[in-house]
C-alpha positions in Angstrom: -39.5 23.4 -51.1 -37.8 26.0 -52.3 -34.6 24.4 -54.7 -31.3 26.8 -54.2 -29.2 24.3 -55.8 -26.4 26.2 -58.1 -25.7 24.7 -61.4 -21.8 24.2 -62.6 -20.1 27.7 -63.6 -17.1 28.1 -65.6 -14.1 29.2 -63.9 -14.0 33.0 -63.5 -18.0 33.0 -63.3 -19.2 34.4 -60.3 -23.4 33.6 -60.0 -24.9 33.9 -56.5 -27.5 31.1 -55.7 -30.8 32.4 -56.3 -32.9 31.9 -52.9 -36.2 31.1 -54.7 -35.7 30.2 -58.4 -39.0 31.8 -60.1 -41.2 29.7 -62.5 -41.1 31.4 -66.1 -44.9 32.2 -65.5 -43.6 34.3 -62.5 -41.5 36.0 -64.8 -44.0 36.6 -67.6 -46.5 38.0 -65.1 -43.5 40.3 -64.0 -44.0 42.1 -67.2 -47.3 42.0 -67.4 -47.7 38.9 -69.8 -50.6 36.7 -70.5 -50.2 34.0 -68.4 -49.0 31.0 -70.3 -50.3 27.5 -69.9 -48.4 25.5 -67.1 -45.7 27.0 -64.6 -43.2 26.5 -66.9 -39.1 25.8 -66.2 -37.6 27.1 -63.3 -35.2 30.0 -64.1 -32.1 29.8 -62.4 -29.9 32.8 -64.0 -30.2 35.3 -66.9 -28.1 36.5 -69.8 -27.9 38.1 -73.0 -24.8 36.5 -74.6 -25.2 33.2 -75.9 -21.6 32.3 -74.7 -22.2 32.9 -71.1 -25.1 30.8 -70.5 -25.4 28.4 -67.6 -27.5 25.2 -67.2 -31.3 27.1 -66.3 -30.3 30.4 -67.6 -33.1 32.1 -69.3 -31.2 33.6 -72.6 -32.4 36.9 -73.6 -31.9 37.5 -77.3 -31.7 41.2 -78.3 -31.4 43.0 -81.6 -27.5 44.2 -82.0 -25.8 46.0 -84.2 -24.6 43.9 -86.4 -26.2 40.4 -85.4 -29.7 39.8 -83.9 -29.4 37.5 -80.6 -31.7 34.9 -82.0 -29.4 33.8 -84.4 -27.7 32.2 -81.3 -30.5 30.5 -80.1 -29.7 26.9 -80.5 -26.1 27.3 -79.3 -27.9 29.3 -75.8 -30.1 26.0 -75.7 -27.2 23.6 -76.3 -25.9 25.3 -73.2 -28.7 24.4 -71.2 -30.7 27.4 -71.8 -34.2 26.3 -70.7 -36.2 29.8 -71.7 -35.8 33.2 -73.8 -36.8 36.7 -73.9 -37.1 38.2 -77.3 -39.2 40.1 -79.7 -40.0 37.0 -81.3 -40.5 33.6 -80.5 -37.4 31.4 -80.5 -37.5 27.9 -81.8 -37.0 25.1 -79.1 -37.2 27.6 -76.2 -40.3 29.0 -74.5 -40.1 32.7 -74.8 -41.4 35.3 -73.1 -42.4 37.7 -76.3 -41.9 41.7 -75.9 -42.0 44.5 -78.3 -38.3 45.9 -76.6 -36.7 43.1 -74.8 -33.5 45.2 -73.6 -36.3 47.9 -72.0 -37.3 45.4 -69.9 -34.0 43.4 -69.1 -33.2 45.6 -66.1 -36.4 45.3 -64.4 -36.6 41.5 -64.9 -32.8 40.7 -63.9 -34.1 42.7 -60.6 -37.1 40.5 -60.2 -35.2 37.5 -60.4 -32.8 38.5 -57.8 -35.5 39.5 -55.4 -34.6 43.0 -56.1 -31.0 43.0 -54.4 -30.4 47.3 -54.3 -33.9 47.4 -51.9 -31.6 45.7 -49.1 -28.7 48.2 -50.0 -27.4 51.3 -49.9 -26.7 52.2 -53.4 -24.6 55.2 -54.7 -24.5 56.3 -58.2 -22.2 58.5 -60.2 -23.1 60.1 -63.7 -21.4 62.9 -65.8 -19.4 63.1 -68.9 -16.1 63.2 -66.9 -15.0 62.1 -63.1 -17.2 59.2 -62.7 -14.8 56.9 -61.8 -12.6 58.6 -59.3 -15.7 59.8 -57.6 -17.0 56.0 -57.4 -13.8 55.1 -55.6 -14.0 58.2 -53.4 -17.5 57.3 -52.4 -16.2 53.7 -51.9 -13.4 54.5 -49.8 -15.6 56.9 -47.5 -17.8 54.4 -46.8 -15.0 51.6 -45.8 -13.1 54.3 -43.6 -16.6 54.8 -42.0 -16.8 50.9 -41.4 -19.0 49.7 -43.7 -18.9 46.4 -45.8 -19.1 47.8 -49.2 -19.0 46.5 -52.9 -17.8 48.5 -56.0 -19.0 48.8 -59.5 -16.7 51.3 -61.5 -15.4 51.2 -65.0 -12.1 49.7 -63.6 -13.5 46.8 -61.3 -16.4 44.9 -59.9 -15.5 44.1 -56.2 -17.6 42.2 -53.5 -16.2 41.6 -49.9 -15.1 38.3 -51.3 -13.7 38.6 -54.7 -12.7 41.5 -57.7 -12.7 41.2 -61.4 -11.6 43.7 -64.0 -14.9 45.5 -65.4 -15.5 44.8 -69.0 -17.6 48.2 -69.6 -18.4 51.3 -67.2 -21.6 50.3 -65.9 -22.5 46.5 -66.6 -25.5 44.8 -68.7 -28.6 44.6 -66.5 -28.1 40.9 -65.9 -24.2 41.3 -64.5 -25.4 44.1 -62.2 -28.2 42.5 -60.8 -25.7 39.4 -59.6 -23.3 41.6 -58.3 -25.4 43.3 -56.1 -27.3 40.0 -55.3 -23.7 38.8 -54.1 -23.1 41.5 -52.1 -26.3 41.1 -50.3 -25.5 37.7 -49.6 -22.0 38.5 -48.7 -23.3 41.0 -46.1 -22.6 43.9 -47.6 -24.5 47.0 -46.7 -23.6 49.3 -49.6 -22.2 49.9 -53.1 -20.9 52.6 -55.5 -21.9 52.4 -59.0 -20.3 54.3 -62.0 -23.5 54.8 -64.2 -22.8 55.8 -67.8 -24.7 57.4 -70.5 -24.9 53.9 -72.0 -26.0 52.4 -69.3 -28.9 54.9 -68.8 -30.1 55.1 -72.8 -29.9 51.2 -73.0 -31.5 50.1 -69.5 -29.0 48.2 -67.9 -29.8 50.1 -64.3 -33.6 49.8 -64.7 -34.6 47.7 -61.5 -31.7 49.2 -59.4 -33.0 51.9 -56.5 -30.1 54.5 -55.8 -30.5 56.3 -52.0 -28.0 59.1 -53.7 -26.7 59.9 -56.9 -24.2 62.2 -57.8 -24.1 64.2 -60.9 -20.2 65.8 -61.9 -20.4 67.5 -65.4 -21.8 67.4 -68.8 -19.5 67.8 -71.9 -19.5 67.0 -75.4 -19.2 63.2 -76.0 -20.7 60.2 -76.9 -22.7 61.3 -79.5 -22.5 58.3 -81.5 -25.2 57.2 -79.3 -27.5 60.0 -78.6 -27.3 62.2 -81.4 -27.4 65.5 -80.0 -26.3 67.2 -76.3 -29.6 67.4 -75.4 -30.4 63.6 -75.8 -27.2 62.9 -74.0 -28.1 65.5 -70.9 -31.9 63.5 -70.7 -30.0 60.6 -70.6 -28.4 61.5 -67.5 -31.1 63.3 -66.0 -33.2 60.4 -65.8 -30.8 58.7 -63.5 -32.4 61.5 -60.8 -36.2 60.4 -61.3 -37.5 60.3 -58.1 -38.8 56.7 -58.7 -35.1 55.7 -59.4 -32.8 57.9 -56.9 -33.9 59.4 -53.5 -31.3 62.1 -53.6 -29.7 64.1 -56.0 -25.9 65.4 -55.3 -25.2 68.0 -58.1 -22.2 70.1 -59.2 -23.4 73.3 -59.7 -20.3 74.9 -61.2 -21.3 72.9 -64.4 -24.3 74.5 -66.3 -26.0 71.5 -67.0 -25.7 70.6 -63.2 -27.8 73.9 -62.3 -30.2 73.1 -65.0 -30.6 69.6 -63.6 -30.7 71.2 -59.9 -33.2 73.4 -60.9 -35.7 70.8 -62.5 -35.3 67.4 -60.9 -38.2 66.6 -58.2 -35.9 64.4 -56.1 -34.2 66.6 -53.2 -31.2 68.1 -54.2 -27.8 68.8 -52.5 -25.5 71.0 -54.2 -21.5 71.4 -54.5 -19.2 73.6 -55.8 -15.4 73.6 -56.5 -15.1 76.8 -57.5 -16.8 78.2 -53.8 -20.4 79.6 -55.1 -22.0 80.8 -52.2 -25.4 79.3 -52.6 -23.8 75.7 -53.1 -24.1 73.6 -50.0 -20.8 72.1 -49.9 -18.0 74.3 -51.6 -14.3 74.3 -51.7 -11.7 77.1 -51.6 -8.0 78.0 -51.0 -7.4 74.9 -53.8 -3.7 74.3 -54.4 -2.4 70.9 -57.0 1.0 70.0 -57.6 2.9 66.9 -58.0 2.4 65.5 -54.5 -1.6 65.6 -54.7 -4.1 68.1 -54.1 -5.4 70.5 -51.2 -8.6 72.7 -50.4 -10.4 74.0 -47.5 -14.0 72.0 -47.0 -17.2 74.1 -46.1 -20.3 72.5 -45.7 -23.1 72.1 -43.2 -21.1 72.1 -39.8 -18.3 71.7 -41.4 -14.9 73.8 -42.1 -11.4 72.0 -42.3 -8.5 71.5 -44.7 -8.7 68.4 -47.0 -5.3 66.6 -48.5 -5.9 64.6 -51.2 -3.4 62.1 -52.5 -5.0 62.4 -55.8 -3.6 64.8 -58.1 -5.2 67.7 -60.1 -7.4 70.1 -59.4 -10.6 68.0 -61.1 -10.1 66.2 -58.1 -11.8 68.5 -55.4 -15.1 68.2 -57.7 -14.7 64.5 -57.1 -14.1 64.5 -53.3 -16.9 67.3 -53.0 -19.2 64.9 -54.7 -18.6 62.2 -52.7 -18.4 64.0 -49.3 -21.5 65.5 -49.8 -23.3 62.2 -50.9 -21.9 60.2 -48.0 -23.0 63.2 -45.6 -26.4 63.2 -46.5 -26.9 59.7 -45.9 -25.4 59.4 -42.6 -21.9 59.0 -42.8 -20.0 61.1 -40.7 -17.9 64.3 -42.1 -14.5 62.6 -40.7 -14.6 59.2 -41.6 -15.6 60.4 -45.3 -12.7 62.9 -46.2 -10.2 60.0 -44.2 -11.3 57.9 -46.7 -10.7 60.6 -49.8 -7.5 61.5 -48.0 -6.2 57.5 -47.8 -7.3 57.0 -51.1 -3.6 56.8 -53.0 -4.8 56.7 -56.8 -7.5 55.5 -59.2 -5.9 53.2 -61.7 -5.4 55.0 -65.5 -6.4 58.1 -63.6 -3.1 60.0 -63.5 -1.4 57.1 -62.8 2.1 57.9 -62.0 5.1 55.7 -64.1 8.0 55.7 -62.1 11.2 54.0 -63.5 14.0 56.4 -62.2 13.4 58.7 -65.5 14.2 62.3 -65.1 10.7 63.6 -65.9 7.2 62.9 -64.9 5.2 60.3 -66.6 1.7 59.7 -66.4 -1.3 57.3 -67.6 -4.7 58.9 -67.9 -8.0 58.0 -68.6 -8.8 61.5 -70.6 -10.8 61.1 -74.1 -12.6 64.2 -74.5 -11.7 68.0 -75.3 -13.7 68.7 -71.7 -11.2 66.4 -69.8 -7.9 67.9 -71.9 -8.9 71.2 -71.0 -8.9 70.6 -67.3 -5.9 68.3 -67.7 -3.5 69.8 -69.6 -2.8 73.0 -68.2 -2.9 71.3 -64.5 -0.1 69.2 -66.0 1.3 72.1 -67.7 1.6 73.8 -64.3 3.7 71.1 -62.9 6.5 71.8 -65.4 9.2 74.7 -66.2 9.7 72.3 -69.4 7.8 70.6 -71.8 4.3 69.0 -71.7 4.2 65.8 -74.3 1.0 64.0 -75.1 0.1 60.5 -76.8 -3.6 60.2 -77.6 -5.4 58.9 -80.5 -9.3 58.3 -81.2 -11.4 54.9 -80.6 -12.9 53.7 -83.4 -16.6 53.5 -83.8 -17.5 56.5 -81.4 -18.2 60.1 -82.0 -16.5 61.1 -85.0 -17.4 64.8 -84.6 -14.7 64.6 -81.6 -11.7 63.2 -83.4 -10.0 66.9 -85.0 -10.9 68.5 -81.7 -9.2 66.0 -79.5 -6.1 66.6 -81.9 -6.3 70.4 -82.1 -6.9 70.9 -77.8 -4.1 68.5 -77.5 -1.5 70.8 -79.5 -2.9 73.8 -78.2 -2.2 73.1 -74.5 1.2 70.9 -75.2 4.4 71.2 -76.6 4.5 67.5 -78.3 1.7 65.9 -79.8 2.3 61.8 -80.5 -0.8 60.4 -82.3 -1.3 56.5 -82.5 -4.2 54.0 -82.2 -6.2 53.4 -79.4 -8.7 50.9 -80.7 -9.9 51.4 -84.1 -12.5 48.5 -83.7 -14.0 48.0 -87.2 -12.8 51.2 -88.7 -9.7 52.0 -90.9 -7.2 52.9 -88.3 -4.9 55.3 -90.4 -8.3 57.4 -91.1 -8.8 57.6 -87.2 -4.9 59.1 -86.9 -5.3 61.2 -89.7 -8.6 62.9 -88.5 -6.1 63.4 -84.8 -3.2 64.3 -86.6 -5.0 67.0 -88.8 -6.7 69.0 -85.9 -3.4 68.9 -84.2 -1.6 70.0 -87.2 -4.5 73.0 -87.7 -3.5 74.0 -84.3 -0.2 75.7 -85.5 1.6 75.2 -82.3 2.9 71.8 -81.0 5.2 69.4 -82.5 3.2 67.1 -84.4 4.2 63.2 -84.7 2.2 60.2 -86.0 3.2 56.7 -85.2 0.7 53.8 -85.8 2.3 51.2 -83.4 1.3 52.2 -80.0 4.1 50.3 -78.5 6.8 52.5 -80.9 4.4 55.9 -80.1 5.4 55.5 -76.4 8.9 54.6 -77.3 8.8 57.5 -79.3 7.4 59.9 -76.2 9.8 58.8 -74.1 12.6 59.5 -76.2 11.6 63.2 -76.6 11.1 63.7 -73.3 14.0 65.7 -71.4 14.6 66.2 -67.9 11.9 68.1 -66.3 9.8 67.4 -68.7 5.6 65.9 -68.2 4.4 63.3 -70.5 1.0 62.0 -70.1 -0.7 59.2 -72.2 -3.9 59.9 -72.6 -7.2 57.7 -73.9 -7.4 54.4 -72.6 -6.3 54.8 -68.7 -6.8 51.2 -67.1 -8.2 49.6 -70.0 -6.2 46.0 -70.9 -7.0 45.2 -74.2 -6.8 46.8 -77.8 -9.6 46.0 -80.5 -9.1 46.3 -84.0 -10.7 44.1 -87.0 -12.6 41.8 -84.1 -10.0 41.1 -82.6 -8.8 41.7 -79.2 -4.7 41.9 -78.2 -3.7 42.8 -74.4 -2.2 46.2 -74.2 -1.3 48.0 -70.8 -0.9 51.7 -71.2 1.0 51.7 -67.7 3.2 48.5 -68.2 4.1 49.4 -71.7 5.0 53.0 -70.5 7.3 51.7 -67.7 9.1 49.3 -70.2 9.6 52.2 -72.4 11.0 53.6 -69.4 13.3 51.3 -68.3 14.6 50.7 -71.8 15.0 54.1 -71.9 17.1 54.1 -68.5 19.5 51.0 -69.9 20.3 52.8 -73.1 
């Protein structure tokens, strides 16, 4: 008899009931471990966070940057954990011991939920820039085609019955498989998943089958994790291995994309916003203004105009990738285009903030030099006035890009306001100075430094004149600032709107 009962869950925690909770011995066999004595307890869930343990869980105690998860084994056991996965036995819990527990966590989570991605049409998106927008464009195209969908982006996790903010670009393996299982249980047929290089390198998407995956581009980023650009590219390219992905959809305007298209064993569909003659899908006659982005779409059996509501010529790349992937998997082009044209915006991606001010104000997630080099010239082209940029640098990430962020902003804008983002455990003054030094070295823009992000937004608003363009960069949709181990709510859109409204009252 199958036990499908579900333990009580904390508010906001949604976990699909397992159709067949496996015994610990079965999970051990799935990992190739010697059969333990007896079947062991039945496992009803999986988590690597001791604070999120529910009764019946297997607790994955992983090595961490500051602490080993084994330190919290007693907390997990007290919360109801019945077993553990780790690189060492945990006292009080029967433990599946493997040399690298993170490396098997994705496969284990997929096995626990009976491999939900095998019953879904899962689309993945990876690259340095454009992942979130392309993921949302895929979702919009699927919904326009009448599909019942799920969305797992850096902005939100959404099933047909619920939605919640995303905590990271790609969920940890247990949460990813839980959401895919929830989609299956709720009758969804498709999912669009944003896949970060962290998600690949840290095995979060292991055990997930992708029917198609889009490669957007690759620039220098996340070298704090990967060490060098070659390792960064290898992490991205691993999504397109034949055992993981059935179809690669690749941007061949990007040099790394051309390399990827030439080397992968997976079937490839190519796209080019620059209109490269050899690409399967091409764009031409691109026009981008403050109302949206228009282009001519050419592809197999297709030659038509497209008008996106999304701002910026870079959205042509993202729309091409989404349309190419959907068409390759059997979605009609008209539906894919209709979905793209109906998408009003993506949170934190050139999101307009309007409080009646006489200048254009936007919030964007731009957080690397490649993104700045595409975004800021477009914004410059929207105005005969000045371009003002608010930016900072996130702590504990890629120190080498801090000065270039400031320098590139100052080369392309007239006014740069440097402020805090999330310093995490670093000294925020040193982060600000690194960005500001790069900006000053450019010798072009006026550079201001204001540590407090609220006051920095107020300063930028006070400096803006009629006809100018102001963009707050770096954080986009993110809802919290993290400093010194503490997190506090901070929404750039809401705070910028408040500053604009105050300007209107003054």
